[in-house]
N, C-alpha and C positions, 0 to 999 in steps of 0.2 A: 132310764132310771127316773124319769120325771114323775112316775106314779108312786115313788117311795116316800118314806117319812119326811126327808128334808123338804120336798116339794109340797107335801101336805102341810107342813108348818108354814111355808111361805104363803100358801093359799089361805090359811087361817089368818095370817097377818094382814093380807090385803083385804080380806072380808071384814076384819075388825076395823080397819081404817075406813072403809067405805061406810060402815055403820056409825061411825063417830059423828056426833052432832057438831055444828059449827062452834068455834071457840074464839076467845080473844086471841089476837095475833101472837102474843108471847106464849100462851098456852098451846096454841096450834103448832108453833114451831117446836116447842119442847116435846109435844106428842109425836110430831113427825120425826124428830131425831130418835126418839125411843123406838118407834115402829121400824124406822129404817135400819137401826142397829139389829133388831130382831130378824129383819128380812135378809140383811147381809150375812148373819150367822147361818141362816138356812141355805142361802146360796153358796156359802163357803163349803158346807157339807156336800151340796150337790156337785160342786167342782171336784171335790176329792173322789166322789163316786164315778163321775164321768171320766176323770183321768184314768181310773182303773179300767173302765170300759174301753178307752182308747188303747191302753197297753195290751189288753187281752185281744182286741180286734187286730192290732198290729202284729202280735205274735202269731195269731191264726193265719193272717195273710202271708207272712213270711214262710210259715210251714207249707201253705198251699203252693207258694211259688216254687219251693224246693221239690215238692211232689210233682208239680206240673212239668218241671224241667226233666223229671224222670219218666214222664208220661203216665204217672200213677193216678192223676185226677183229671177230670174233664176241664176244659177251658172255662166253661160257664161257672164251675164251682170256684175257680180262682177269681173270676170277675165278681162273683157275689161276695167273696171275702174282702176284696179290695173296696167294694162299695160300702161294706159295713164299716171299714176304717174311715172312709170319707164322711159317712153319716155321723159316726161317733165324734169325729173331730169338729164337724160343723156344730153339733150340739154343744160340745164343750166351749167352742169359741163364742157361741151365743150366750151361754151362761156367764162366761168371763166378762163379756161386754156389759151384761146386765149388772154384774157385780161392780164393775168400774163406774157405771152410770149411777148406781145407788150410792156409791162413795161420793160422787159429785153432789148429789142431792143432800147427803148428810152434811157435807161441808157448807153448802148454802144455808141449811137450816141453822147450823152452829154460828156462822158469821152474821146471818141476818138477825139472830137473837141479840148479838152485841150491837148491831146497828139500830135495832128497835129501842134500845135503852137511851139513845141520843134524842135530843129535841128534834121535832119534825122540821123539815126544810121551811124556811120563811116564805118561799115563793115556789111556784111550779117549776121554774127553771134553775132552782138552786141545787147544790150538792151537799151531801154530808158523808162523813167517812170515819172509819176506824183504821188502825194499822193494817187490818186484814181485808177490808172491803170498802168500796166507794159506791155511792148511789147517786145517780143523776136522774132527776124527774123531768124528763124532757117536755117541752111545750108543743112539739110537733106530733103528727100522726105516725103510727107505726102499724104495719101488718106484714105477714109473711110474703106478700106480693113484692115487698121491697128487698127481699133477700138477694135477688138477682143483681140489683144495683150495688149492694154491698160487695158481692162477689166480683163484679166488674171493677169497682174501685180498687179492691185489694189486688186483683190480678194485674191491673195496669201499674199500680204503685210498686208491687213487690215481685211480680213475675211468677207467682205461684197461686194455686187455689186457696181461697179462704178456708182455714182448717175448722170447719163446722163439726162439732162433736155431737150435737143434738139439734135436730130440726123439727120444731113443733112438738106435738104430743108423741111420746114414745111408749112402748110397752111398760117400761119401768115406771114412768110417770103415772100411767093408768093404775098399775099395781099398788103404788104408794099413795094414790089419791091426791095427786098434785097436778094442777092445771098448768100445762106448758104449751097450750095449743097455739098461742100467739107469740112465741119466743123462740130464740135460737141460742145455743151455747157455742162459743168460739174458743178453741183451745189455744189461746195466746196469753202470755203474762202481760197484765196491763201496764207494767213498767218497762217492757221491752220496746224497741224501736217500732216494731209492727203494732204492738198493743197500744202505744201512745198515739200512733197515727190513726188507728181504728177509733179510739175514744174521741179524738179531735174531730174526726169525720162525723161521728154520731152527734157530738155536741153541736156542730155546725148545722145540723139538720133537725135539732131538737128531739132526737130519738132517745128514749129513756134506756138506761142500762144499769147493771150491777157489775162492778169489776172486782173479781176475787183474786187476791194476790198469792194465795197458797193455802195448803192444808193446815188445819189445826190438829192437835194431838187426837188420835183416834180416827181421823179421816184418811181416806186412802187415795185421794185424787189431788191433782195439782191446780194451779192457777187457771182461770178462764174468764171470759167476758160473757155475761148473760145479756143479750140484746132484747129489749122489751121491758114491760113493767114487771115487778116481782110477781112470781106465779102464785096466785091464791090457791087455797085449799079447795078441792072439789067436794061438794056435799055439805 
């Protein structure tokens, strides 16, 4: 169904974003929020269509199973029907992930707009915050090569993998014209025990971060920690 109208609308959105000239930070964030909402609307329509495709494929596979049990269809026909279910579900899962990630980007744009209204930090190692987001402008170096050390710290401290929800540039970041190449998102609430430990670890190494405490009205994703400098607009 990706050749249908919803995906055409999504493609038009990402092309419009790519063609947009650089703007002042507040204007860029407002534009990103507007474009992301449009993209989410398109993805929501795609999800509805793909859910219908999954339902039809599942019904077809069940019918083929019944016929195969009676010896009325060849085994290869049943296998083809079952593969169609897998393909449809994988496509739906991918679209849902993209919708979730666009929600996280929308929340970042909303909360960074509020952060941008504050006076800038007085020094590179200072922090500034609103009730929704805190920014630490670290004085140390950061690159994705350090992700392994973060994962090791977290695994040793808490006995489970670091819950990374976005590692570097993703398809959604590409489509929305957002540079996330040197950042990761970690699905932790910054005020949780694990979140506070991660933020203390980052501060101790001078690694910059944005700590998002939760969604604002109209955003569809939860709290997380963005490790790395704020992602600038591409183009």
